[in-house]
C-alpha positions as CSV (number, residue, x, y, z in Angstrom):
1,A,0.0,0.0,0.0
2,G,2.9,2.4,0.7
3,L,3.9,2.3,-2.9
4,F,0.5,3.7,-4.0
5,E,-0.3,5.9,-1.0
6,Q,0.0,9.2,-2.9
7,A,-1.7,7.8,-6.1
8,A,-4.0,10.5,-7.5
9,F,-5.1,8.6,-10.7
10,F,-4.6,5.4,-12.6
11,I,-4.4,6.1,-16.3
12,I,-4.8,3.1,-18.7
13,D,-3.7,4.0,-22.2
14,E,-4.9,1.9,-25.2
15,L,-7.9,0.8,-23.1
16,H,-9.4,-1.3,-25.9
17,A,-6.4,-3.7,-25.8
18,F,-7.3,-4.7,-22.2
19,I,-11.1,-5.1,-22.4
20,G,-12.0,-8.8,-22.4
21,S,-8.4,-10.1,-22.3
22,E,-6.5,-12.0,-19.7
23,R,-4.2,-9.1,-18.9
24,G,-7.2,-6.8,-18.7
25,K,-8.8,-9.1,-16.1
26,Q,-5.5,-9.1,-14.2
27,L,-5.3,-5.3,-14.4
28,Q,-8.9,-5.0,-13.0
29,S,-8.0,-7.3,-10.2
30,L,-4.8,-5.4,-9.3
31,L,-6.6,-2.1,-9.3
32,H,-9.3,-3.6,-7.0
33,R,-6.8,-5.1,-4.6
34,I,-4.8,-1.8,-4.5
35,E,-7.9,0.2,-3.5
36,L,-8.7,-2.4,-0.8
37,A,-5.2,-2.0,0.6
38,L,-5.5,1.8,0.5
39,G,-9.0,1.9,1.9
40,R,-10.1,4.4,-0.7
41,Q,-11.1,4.7,-4.4
42,V,-8.5,6.1,-6.8
43,P,-10.0,7.7,-10.0
44,R,-9.4,5.6,-13.1
45,I,-8.9,7.2,-16.6
46,G,-9.0,5.1,-19.8
47,L,-7.8,6.4,-23.2
48,S,-8.4,4.9,-26.6
49,A,-8.9,5.9,-30.2
50,T,-10.7,2.6,-31.2
51,L,-13.4,1.9,-28.7
52,G,-16.5,0.5,-30.4
53,D,-18.7,0.6,-27.2
54,M,-18.2,3.3,-24.6
55,T,-20.5,1.6,-22.1
56,L,-18.2,-1.5,-22.2
57,A,-15.2,0.8,-21.4
58,A,-17.1,2.4,-18.5
59,S,-18.0,-1.0,-17.0
60,F,-14.4,-2.2,-17.4
61,L,-13.1,0.8,-15.4
62,R,-15.8,0.4,-12.8
63,S,-18.0,-2.7,-12.5
64,D,-21.0,-0.6,-11.7
65,G,-20.4,1.3,-15.0
66,K,-20.4,4.7,-13.1
67,A,-17.9,6.6,-15.1
68,A,-17.8,9.9,-16.9
69,I,-17.5,9.4,-20.7
70,V,-15.8,12.0,-22.8
71,D,-16.3,11.1,-26.4
72,V,-14.1,13.4,-28.5
73,P,-15.1,13.4,-32.1
74,S,-12.4,12.7,-34.7
75,A,-10.6,15.8,-36.1
76,G,-11.8,14.6,-39.5
77,G,-8.4,15.0,-41.2
78,E,-7.9,13.9,-44.8
79,L,-7.5,10.2,-45.4
80,K,-6.0,8.7,-48.5
81,I,-6.4,5.0,-49.3
82,L,-5.2,2.9,-52.2
83,V,-5.4,-0.9,-52.4
84,K,-3.2,-2.4,-55.1
85,G,-3.8,-5.9,-56.5
86,F,-1.0,-8.3,-57.5
87,E,-1.6,-11.6,-59.3
88,E,0.3,-14.8,-58.6
89,P,1.0,-16.6,-61.9
90,V,-0.5,-20.1,-62.4
91,Q,2.9,-21.8,-62.8
92,A,3.8,-20.7,-59.2
93,R,0.9,-22.8,-57.9
94,N,2.1,-25.8,-59.7
95,L,5.6,-25.8,-58.3
96,S,6.3,-28.6,-55.9
97,D,7.4,-26.4,-53.0
98,A,4.3,-24.3,-52.7
99,A,5.4,-22.5,-49.5
100,D,8.3,-20.8,-51.2
101,S,7.0,-20.5,-54.7
102,K,5.8,-16.9,-54.2
103,T,9.1,-15.5,-53.0
104,D,10.2,-14.1,-56.4
105,I,6.9,-13.4,-58.0
106,A,4.0,-11.5,-56.4
107,P,5.7,-10.5,-53.1
108,K,8.7,-9.3,-55.1
109,A,6.4,-7.0,-57.1
110,V,4.8,-5.8,-53.9
111,A,8.3,-5.1,-52.5
112,Q,9.3,-3.3,-55.7
113,H,6.3,-0.9,-55.3
114,L,7.1,-0.4,-51.6
115,F,10.7,0.4,-52.5
116,Q,9.6,3.0,-55.0
117,A,6.8,4.6,-52.9
118,L,8.3,4.6,-49.4
119,R,11.9,5.6,-49.9
120,G,12.7,9.0,-48.6
121,S,10.1,9.0,-45.8
122,N,9.2,7.3,-42.5
123,N,6.6,4.6,-42.8
124,L,5.2,1.4,-41.2
125,V,4.6,-1.8,-43.2
126,F,2.5,-4.6,-41.7
127,P,2.7,-8.0,-43.5
128,N,0.8,-9.8,-40.7
129,S,3.3,-12.5,-39.7
130,R,6.9,-12.7,-38.5
131,R,7.8,-14.9,-41.4
132,E,6.5,-12.3,-43.9
133,V,8.3,-9.5,-42.0
134,E,11.6,-11.4,-42.6
135,R,10.7,-12.0,-46.3
136,Y,9.9,-8.4,-47.1
137,T,12.8,-7.0,-45.1
138,H,15.2,-9.2,-47.0
139,L,13.7,-8.3,-50.4
140,L,13.8,-4.5,-49.6
141,N,17.3,-4.7,-48.2
142,A,18.4,-6.5,-51.4
143,M,16.8,-3.8,-53.5
144,C,18.7,-1.0,-51.6
145,E,21.9,-2.9,-52.2
146,Q,21.2,-3.5,-55.9
147,S,20.4,0.2,-56.3
148,Q,23.5,1.2,-54.3
149,V,21.5,3.4,-51.9
150,P,21.5,3.5,-48.1
151,N,19.2,0.9,-46.5
152,E,16.0,2.5,-45.1
153,F,14.1,-0.7,-44.2
154,W,14.3,-2.2,-40.7
155,P,12.6,-5.3,-39.2
156,H,10.6,-5.4,-35.9
157,H,8.8,-8.4,-34.4
158,G,8.6,-10.2,-31.1
159,S,11.2,-12.9,-31.9
160,L,14.0,-10.4,-32.6
161,S,16.4,-9.5,-29.8
162,K,15.7,-6.3,-27.8
163,E,18.8,-4.7,-29.4
164,I,17.6,-5.2,-33.0
165,R,14.1,-3.9,-32.1
166,Y,15.6,-0.8,-30.4
167,E,17.7,-0.1,-33.5
168,T,14.5,0.0,-35.6
169,E,12.7,2.2,-33.1
170,A,15.7,4.6,-32.9
171,A,15.9,4.7,-36.8
172,L,12.3,5.8,-36.9
173,K,12.7,8.5,-34.2
174,Q,15.9,10.1,-35.5
175,K,15.4,13.0,-38.0
176,E,18.6,12.8,-40.1
177,R,17.6,10.1,-42.5
178,P,14.4,8.3,-43.4
179,A,13.4,4.8,-42.1
180,T,10.6,2.4,-42.7
181,A,9.8,-0.4,-40.3
182,I,8.6,-3.8,-41.6
183,C,6.7,-5.0,-38.5
184,T,4.1,-7.1,-36.8
185,N,1.6,-5.6,-34.3
186,T,4.6,-4.9,-32.0
187,L,4.6,-1.4,-33.5
188,E,0.8,-1.1,-33.6
189,L,0.5,0.6,-30.2
190,G,2.4,1.5,-27.0
191,I,5.9,2.4,-28.5
192,D,6.8,6.0,-29.1
193,I,8.2,6.2,-32.7
194,G,6.9,9.6,-33.6
195,A,4.7,10.3,-36.6
196,V,5.0,8.4,-39.9
197,K,4.0,9.5,-43.4
198,S,2.1,6.4,-44.3
199,V,1.1,2.9,-43.3
200,A,1.1,-0.1,-45.6
201,Q,-0.9,-3.3,-45.0
202,I,0.1,-6.4,-46.9
203,G,-2.7,-9.0,-46.9
204,T,-6.0,-8.8,-45.0
205,P,-5.8,-6.7,-41.8
206,P,-6.3,-8.8,-38.6
207,S,-9.3,-6.7,-37.6
208,V,-10.9,-3.3,-38.3
209,A,-9.8,-2.0,-34.9
210,S,-6.2,-3.1,-35.7
211,L,-6.3,-1.3,-39.0
212,R,-7.6,1.9,-37.3
213,Q,-4.9,1.6,-34.7
214,R,-2.2,1.2,-37.4
215,L,-3.5,4.1,-39.5
216,G,-3.5,6.3,-36.4
217,R,0.3,6.4,-36.6
218,S,0.0,8.4,-39.9
219,G,-1.2,11.9,-40.5
220,R,-0.3,13.2,-37.1
221,R,1.5,16.3,-38.4
222,K,-0.6,19.4,-39.0
223,G,-1.8,19.7,-42.6
224,E,-0.7,16.1,-43.5
225,A,-3.2,13.4,-44.7
226,A,-3.2,9.9,-43.1
227,I,-2.2,7.5,-45.9
228,L,-3.0,3.8,-46.1
229,R,-1.6,1.6,-48.8
230,G,-3.1,-1.9,-49.0
231,Y,-1.6,-4.8,-51.0
232,V,-3.6,-7.9,-51.9
233,I,-2.2,-11.0,-53.7
234,E,-4.6,-13.3,-55.6
235,E,-3.9,-16.5,-57.6
236,A,-4.4,-16.3,-61.4
237,L,-7.5,-18.2,-62.4
238,D,-7.5,-21.4,-64.3
239,E,-9.6,-24.6,-64.3
240,Q,-7.8,-25.8,-61.1
241,A,-8.5,-22.6,-59.1
242,G,-10.1,-23.3,-55.7
243,L,-13.2,-21.6,-54.3
244,A,-11.1,-19.0,-52.3
245,A,-9.2,-18.0,-55.4
246,R,-12.4,-17.7,-57.5
247,L,-14.2,-15.6,-54.8
248,R,-11.1,-13.4,-54.5
249,L,-11.4,-13.6,-50.7
250,N,-8.3,-11.6,-49.9
251,T,-9.5,-8.6,-51.9
252,V,-13.0,-8.7,-50.6
253,Q,-12.1,-9.1,-47.0
254,T,-9.6,-6.2,-47.2
255,A,-12.3,-4.1,-48.9
256,A,-14.8,-5.1,-46.2
257,A,-12.4,-4.0,-43.4
258,I,-11.7,-0.7,-45.1
259,S,-15.4,0.0,-45.8
260,L,-16.2,-0.7,-42.1
261,L,-13.3,1.6,-41.1
262,L,-14.8,4.4,-43.2
263,E,-18.1,3.8,-41.5
264,N,-16.4,4.2,-38.1
265,W,-17.2,0.6,-37.0
266,F,-14.8,-1.3,-34.9
267,E,-15.0,-4.8,-33.3
268,P,-16.5,-4.6,-29.8
269,P,-14.4,-6.4,-27.1
270,V,-15.5,-9.9,-26.0
271,V,-16.3,-9.4,-22.3
272,N,-18.1,-12.6,-21.2
273,G,-15.1,-14.8,-20.5
274,A,-14.7,-16.5,-17.1
275,H,-10.9,-15.9,-17.1
276,L,-10.5,-18.7,-14.5
277,S,-6.7,-19.0,-15.2
278,T,-6.3,-15.3,-14.2
279,L,-8.5,-15.9,-11.1
280,I,-6.1,-18.7,-10.1
281,Q,-3.1,-16.4,-10.7
282,Q,-4.7,-13.7,-8.6
283,L,-5.7,-16.1,-5.9
284,L,-2.1,-17.4,-5.6
285,S,-0.9,-13.8,-5.6
286,A,-3.4,-12.7,-2.8
287,I,-2.4,-15.7,-0.7
288,A,1.3,-14.6,-1.0
289,Q,0.2,-11.0,-0.1
290,Y,-1.6,-11.9,3.1
291,G,0.4,-15.0,4.1
292,G,-2.7,-17.2,3.6
293,L,-6.4,-16.7,3.3
294,Q,-9.6,-18.4,4.5
295,A,-11.7,-19.6,1.6
296,G,-14.5,-17.1,2.4
297,Q,-11.9,-14.2,2.6
298,A,-10.5,-15.2,-0.8
299,Y,-14.0,-15.3,-2.3
300,Q,-14.9,-11.9,-0.8
301,L,-11.7,-10.4,-2.0
302,L,-11.9,-11.6,-5.7
303,C,-15.4,-12.7,-6.5
304,A,-17.9,-10.8,-4.4
305,K,-19.3,-7.7,-6.0
306,P,-17.7,-5.3,-7.0
307,G,-14.8,-7.7,-7.4
308,P,-13.2,-8.5,-10.7
309,F,-14.5,-12.1,-10.9
310,S,-18.0,-11.4,-9.7
311,G,-19.4,-13.7,-12.4
312,V,-18.0,-16.7,-10.4
313,S,-20.5,-18.3,-8.0
314,K,-19.6,-19.6,-4.5
315,D,-20.2,-23.2,-5.7
316,S,-17.9,-22.7,-8.7
317,F,-15.3,-21.2,-6.5
318,A,-15.5,-24.1,-4.1
319,E,-15.2,-26.5,-7.0
320,L,-12.2,-24.6,-8.3
321,L,-10.5,-24.7,-4.8
322,R,-11.0,-28.5,-4.6
323,H,-9.5,-29.0,-8.1
324,L,-6.5,-26.8,-7.1
325,G,-6.0,-28.9,-4.0
326,Q,-6.0,-32.1,-6.1
327,Q,-3.3,-30.6,-8.3
328,E,-1.2,-29.6,-5.3
329,I,-1.5,-26.0,-6.3
330,L,-3.2,-25.2,-3.0
331,L,-3.3,-26.8,0.4
332,Q,-5.5,-26.1,3.4
333,D,-4.0,-26.3,6.9
334,S,-5.9,-27.5,10.0
335,S,-7.3,-24.0,10.7
336,G,-8.8,-23.9,7.1
337,L,-6.1,-21.4,5.9
338,L,-5.4,-21.7,2.2
339,L,-1.7,-21.8,1.4
340,H,0.5,-22.6,-1.6
341,G,0.9,-26.3,-2.4
342,R,4.0,-27.9,-3.8
343,V,3.1,-27.0,-7.4
344,G,1.7,-23.6,-6.4
345,D,5.0,-22.7,-4.7
346,K,6.9,-23.4,-8.0
347,L,4.4,-21.3,-10.0
348,V,4.6,-18.3,-7.7
349,N,8.4,-18.3,-7.5
350,H,8.8,-18.3,-11.3
351,Y,9.2,-15.0,-13.2
352,S,6.4,-15.9,-15.6
353,F,3.9,-15.7,-12.8
354,Y,3.7,-12.0,-12.6
355,A,2.0,-11.2,-16.0
356,A,-1.2,-12.8,-17.3
357,F,-0.5,-12.8,-21.0
358,S,-2.2,-15.4,-23.2
359,S,0.1,-16.9,-25.8
360,D,-0.2,-19.7,-28.3
361,E,0.9,-23.0,-27.0
362,E,3.8,-24.5,-29.0
363,F,3.3,-28.1,-30.1
364,R,5.9,-30.4,-31.7
365,L,4.9,-31.7,-35.1
366,V,6.0,-35.3,-35.7
367,A,5.7,-37.4,-38.8
368,G,6.7,-41.0,-38.1
369,T,10.1,-40.7,-36.3
370,K,10.9,-37.3,-37.8
371,T,10.2,-34.0,-35.9
372,L,9.1,-31.4,-38.5
373,G,9.2,-28.4,-36.2
374,T,7.0,-26.6,-33.7
375,L,3.6,-25.1,-34.4
376,P,1.8,-22.4,-32.3
377,V,-1.8,-23.6,-32.0
378,S,-4.2,-20.7,-31.6
379,Q,-7.4,-22.4,-33.0
380,M,-9.3,-25.6,-32.7
381,L,-7.3,-28.6,-33.9
382,S,-8.5,-32.2,-33.9
383,A,-7.6,-35.5,-35.5
384,G,-8.7,-35.7,-39.1
385,Q,-7.8,-32.1,-39.9
386,R,-5.4,-31.1,-42.6
387,I,-2.7,-28.6,-41.9
388,L,-0.1,-26.9,-44.0
389,F,3.5,-27.0,-42.7
390,G,6.8,-26.7,-44.5
391,G,5.1,-26.4,-47.9
392,R,3.3,-29.7,-47.6
393,T,-0.2,-30.8,-46.5
394,W,-0.4,-33.1,-43.5
395,L,-3.2,-35.1,-41.9
396,V,-3.5,-34.8,-38.1
397,D,-3.5,-38.4,-36.8
398,Q,-3.3,-37.8,-33.1
399,I,-2.8,-35.0,-30.6
400,D,-1.0,-35.7,-27.4
401,E,-1.9,-32.7,-25.1
402,A,0.3,-33.9,-22.2
403,Q,3.4,-34.1,-24.4
404,K,2.4,-31.1,-26.6
405,T,2.9,-33.2,-29.7
406,I,0.9,-33.5,-32.9
407,F,1.4,-36.7,-34.9
408,V,0.8,-36.3,-38.6
409,S,1.1,-38.2,-41.9
410,P,1.4,-37.0,-45.5
411,A,-1.9,-36.1,-47.1
412,K,-3.1,-34.9,-50.5
413,G,-6.0,-32.8,-51.6
414,G,-8.4,-30.7,-49.5
415,V,-7.9,-27.2,-48.4
416,P,-5.4,-27.0,-45.5
417,P,-5.8,-24.3,-42.9
418,L,-2.7,-22.1,-42.5
419,F,-1.0,-22.2,-39.1
420,N,2.0,-20.0,-39.9
421,G,0.6,-16.9,-38.0
422,G,-0.8,-13.6,-39.0
423,G,-4.6,-13.9,-39.3
424,G,-6.8,-12.2,-36.7
425,R,-10.1,-13.4,-35.3
426,V,-12.6,-12.3,-37.9
427,H,-15.9,-10.8,-36.6
428,T,-19.3,-11.7,-38.0
429,R,-19.8,-8.1,-39.1
430,V,-16.8,-8.3,-41.4
431,R,-18.1,-11.4,-43.1
432,Q,-21.5,-9.9,-43.4
433,K,-19.9,-6.8,-45.0
434,M,-18.1,-9.1,-47.4
435,R,-21.4,-10.6,-48.4
436,E,-22.8,-7.1,-49.0
437,I,-19.9,-6.4,-51.3
438,Y,-20.4,-9.6,-53.2
439,R,-24.1,-8.9,-53.7
440,S,-23.4,-5.4,-55.0
441,A,-22.5,-4.6,-58.6
442,E,-20.7,-1.4,-57.5
443,S,-16.9,-0.9,-57.6
444,L,-15.0,0.7,-54.7
445,P,-13.1,3.9,-55.3
446,F,-10.0,2.9,-53.2
447,L,-9.1,-0.1,-55.4
448,D,-6.6,0.2,-58.2
449,A,-7.4,-1.4,-61.7
450,T,-6.1,-4.9,-60.8
451,A,-7.9,-4.9,-57.4
452,K,-11.1,-3.8,-59.2
453,R,-10.8,-6.7,-61.6
454,F,-10.3,-9.0,-58.6
455,L,-13.5,-7.6,-57.1
456,Q,-15.5,-8.0,-60.3
457,E,-14.2,-11.6,-60.7
458,G,-15.2,-12.4,-57.1
459,Q,-18.7,-10.9,-57.5
460,G,-19.1,-12.8,-60.7
461,A,-18.1,-16.1,-59.0
462,Y,-20.5,-15.4,-56.2
463,G,-23.3,-14.9,-58.7
464,N,-22.4,-17.9,-60.9
465,L,-22.4,-20.2,-57.9
466,S,-25.7,-18.8,-56.6
467,L,-24.2,-18.3,-53.2
468,D,-27.0,-15.9,-52.3
469,K,-29.3,-19.0,-52.2
470,H,-27.0,-21.8,-51.3
471,L,-25.4,-22.3,-47.9
472,L,-24.2,-25.9,-48.6
473,L,-21.8,-26.8,-51.5
474,D,-21.3,-30.4,-52.3
475,R,-17.6,-31.0,-53.0
476,G,-17.9,-34.8,-53.5
477,S,-16.0,-36.2,-50.5
478,E,-16.9,-33.2,-48.3
479,V,-19.6,-30.6,-47.9
480,L,-18.8,-26.9,-47.5
481,L,-21.1,-25.0,-45.2
482,L,-21.0,-21.2,-45.9
483,T,-22.2,-19.5,-42.8
484,W,-21.0,-15.9,-43.3
485,L,-20.4,-15.8,-39.6
486,G,-17.3,-14.9,-37.6
487,D,-14.6,-17.3,-36.5
488,P,-15.9,-18.0,-33.0
489,A,-19.3,-19.0,-34.4
490,N,-17.7,-21.2,-37.1
491,E,-15.5,-22.9,-34.5
492,A,-18.5,-23.6,-32.3
493,L,-20.4,-25.1,-35.2
494,A,-17.4,-27.3,-36.1
495,A,-17.1,-28.5,-32.5
496,R,-20.8,-29.3,-32.4
497,L,-20.7,-31.3,-35.6
498,T,-17.6,-33.1,-34.4
499,A,-19.3,-34.0,-31.1
500,K,-22.1,-35.5,-33.2
501,G,-19.7,-37.9,-34.9
502,G,-18.9,-35.9,-38.0
503,R,-15.5,-34.6,-39.1
504,A,-15.6,-30.8,-39.3
505,Q,-13.2,-28.0,-39.3
506,S,-13.5,-24.2,-39.4
507,H,-11.7,-22.6,-42.3
508,G,-12.3,-18.9,-42.8
């Protein structure tokens, strides 16, 4: 309590990044516990440029929702948007190593345009995954070398060392020479790099809110427009082209995200999670703080209103305590005092205990006796699914959760889901907007000639396949169910169908 005795305010910047997340629930809990220790309320102030729902923000700051809302309208500065289309030749699809076939074709053309358009100014380029950050940084550095000009392109992602990331941030902040960062969402918010001239998005943006956040880095100087350059890559069409290629999904999803951005719509945070893992973390933390707690005291501290976990009932809390006892995370002495168990002690004394960040679990991928590598698993995965790894399609035979191992065998055909990172969780409103665009015969003013052709081809395929009338497509050995819903709904449907004995997977 001594540390916060003089606290006048708690200011939470980028509030939208906390609402509904594990670290947001931890933040709520810590603020609640600090106020209990101080014996007084400390005013809380939240700041954000991309809040889709102000009432959610108010209830996040105070569970009773009693908060003053100051909604400052946008300054309405000029916004310039251009989406450029690039076509992947048919022969690239037919090469045996499909994962690397694009390196010297469409992405090189994208890199060439970036090189010409961005040199001489500060910019941010978001290619959606660490792998693509490395690819485009390499291509752009090579172009600087070939043209015998100083390098202006710097990488930034979470796997790089702190020193390399600092070099990129310093290059963006200094005024002597221009610099462009090729980055993941590590530079989307929170790091001071000053204003940039433009933002480039390669591929579909992870979300509309993310796109707004990225664009907010541009146009900060008085009299300057915010500039967004979008780049979409589609396969050339032939008789072997799949449904995704025929519908031009990359172009239409990017167009839907930009259209919703212009309508000032952003994804509302998901706020109904139980966050029991964070409750366990905070319970262990509180036990350490007080040197032990009675079960009733622990419930009163964390779960009774207006506590951060007020959605957890007494029965559920008691069941959770019993389970933690069985796992030796907690133990109860003869007086009923809750203390750290053998496993709980290890958890609390490890540095990773102090932050509640959710991260994808890494699973080993094994084919026969050969380890293929590791895979971050962020979505539902089950036996019978096909996955893409190392340029080949694999069938998931078995998943060993305890050993964090996925056993696979070579497979042919089908449409493999991509697990190499980059895609965000797509909201139902985005998919509904895509359908509106397919139904419309209109073009969109922010598309270049190639992207407009992609859109027309996608709209034509939508009409020819009568997708306005058909939700089910018979593909012979499988049936495609077109829901036009977001990823959470699709995954729930796939889980339900699997539970009924079918083999189903969610795929965009």
